[in-house]
N, C-alpha and C positions, 0 to 999 in steps of 0.2 A: 504494500500500500504506500503510495507516494503522496503524502500530505503536503499541502502548500503551507509551509511555515517559513519564517525569515531565514533560518539556517539552511533549509533545503534550497531556497531561492538563491542564496549566495553560492552554495555548492554548484548549482546549475550554471550560474554566471561564470564561475571559475572554470568549469568543464568547457563551456563554450569559448571562453577566452583562450584557454590552452589549445583548443583545436585551431584557432586562428593564429596564435603566437605562442608556440611551445616554450620559448625562453622566458615568458612571463612567470610561469610556475616555478622555474629554477630560481629566478630572482626574488620571488616572494617568500621562499623558504628562509626561515630565520637562520642567519649565519652568525658565528661568533665574531665579534668585531672588537678592535682595539682603537681607542681614540687618543690622539696626542695633540700637542700644540707645537707647530713648527716655529723655529726661531733661528736667527742668524747670529753667528759670532765670528767676526772677521770673514774669512772665506768659507767657513763651515756652515752648512745648513743642517740642523739637527731637529730631533723631536724630543719632547719631554712628555711624560705620562700626565694626561689631563687629570687623573685622580690626585696628583700631588701638586699641581699648579692651581692654587686657589683663586688667584686673580692676577690681572695684568694692569699695571699702573705706570704713569709717567714717573720718572725718578723724582724722589723727594729729598729735601735736605737731610744730611746725615752728619754725625760727629765722628771725626777720625780718631782712632785710638793710636797713641804714640807707641812705637816699637813693634808694629805689626808689618806683615809683608805688604808690598804695594797692591796686590790684588784684593786685599781685604779693605774695603772702603771704610767700614766703621759700623756704627749703630744708628738706628733711626727710630723715631716714635711714629708708629702707624696706628692711628685711632686708639691711643692710650696703651699700646703694647710695644715693647722693645723688640726690634728685629735687627739681625746682623745683615750686612749687605756685602756682596762679593761681586767684583768685576770679572766676569767670566772671560772676557777678551784678554784682560791682563794676566789671568791665570794661564790661559792657553798660549798666548803669543808674547808674553813678557813685555807688553806695552799697553798702556791704558786705552780703554775704549774712547773713541771720539764721540763726544756727546752731540747728538743731533736730535731733531724733532721725532725721529723714528726710534730712538733709544727707549727701552722699556725695562721696568723691573718685573720679573716674574716672582710673585709672592708664592712661595712654595712651603710645604710642610705637612706635618702630621698633627694629630691632636695635641701632642706634647711640645712641638717646636715649630716656629715659623722663621723664615729667612728670605732674603731677596737675592736674586741673581740678576745682575745687570747684563742685558743682551743688546746687540746692535739693532735688532729689528725683530718684530713678531710677524710671522708669515701666515698665521691663521690656524684654524682647527683642521686636523687631518683624520680621516677615518679609513681604517684598513681592515680587511677580512683576513682570516687565518691563512688563506691561500696566497696572500700578498707578502707573507713573512718569508724572508730569505734565510735559507739554512746555512749558507755560507756567503760571506761578503768581504770585500776589501776593507781594511782599516781606513780611518780617515788619514789625511796627510799630517795630522797633528799628534805628536807623541804624548803631549800632556792630556789630551782628551781621550785617546784610545783606551786607557784602562777603564773608562766609564761608559764605553759603548759596548753593549752586550747583544744587540740584535739590530736588524734593519728590516724595513719594508720597502716594497717596490711599488711606485705609482707610475704607470706607463713605463717610460725609460729611466725615470729618476729613482735613485736609491736614497732612502731617508734613514740614516743611522739614528738609533734611539739612545739618547743620553740618559744614563741611569742616575737620577738625581739623588736617590738615597745612598747609592754606592759612593757618589761624590762627597756628600756631606759627612759620611762616616769614614772616609779615607783618612789615613794618617797625614797625608799631604795637606788636606783641607783643615783638619783639626789643629795642625801645627801652624798657627797664624803668627807666632812670634818671629820677628825678623832676626 
């Protein structure tokens, strides 16, 4: 017995659409996806996990801390909370980022800690499916960043290395900010 109810009507529409365009059904199947934020640091275009990037803001004033490495910008007050700020360009290329209207702070963190990463430009949100993940990929041209790149995704012909923010902030090199 084929009753006319909304669910059966939708199934009938799906069957008819699949007969016209079989690729529709393949695309409509829920796929596991990963979402990141694309950003630029010098010549590098990287992705950061969107789950760790809480917001993107224009750089705000900060207080330098004497006796720290040049890439550690200092601390800043963000809506009543103290956050540390790091110049990712300076960390990667040993030269400070050139501040432009495109420079942004990625406010990253977990429930316990928040921090800012200064990047040269934010390239937007990127979504990838599991089949876009590369099982092997060339390292970036930057030896300072390579230890923090653990996977990559392919978008058409472009390879997007994923910068592991948690690995970066928990590394000895990052934690040792004293000059």
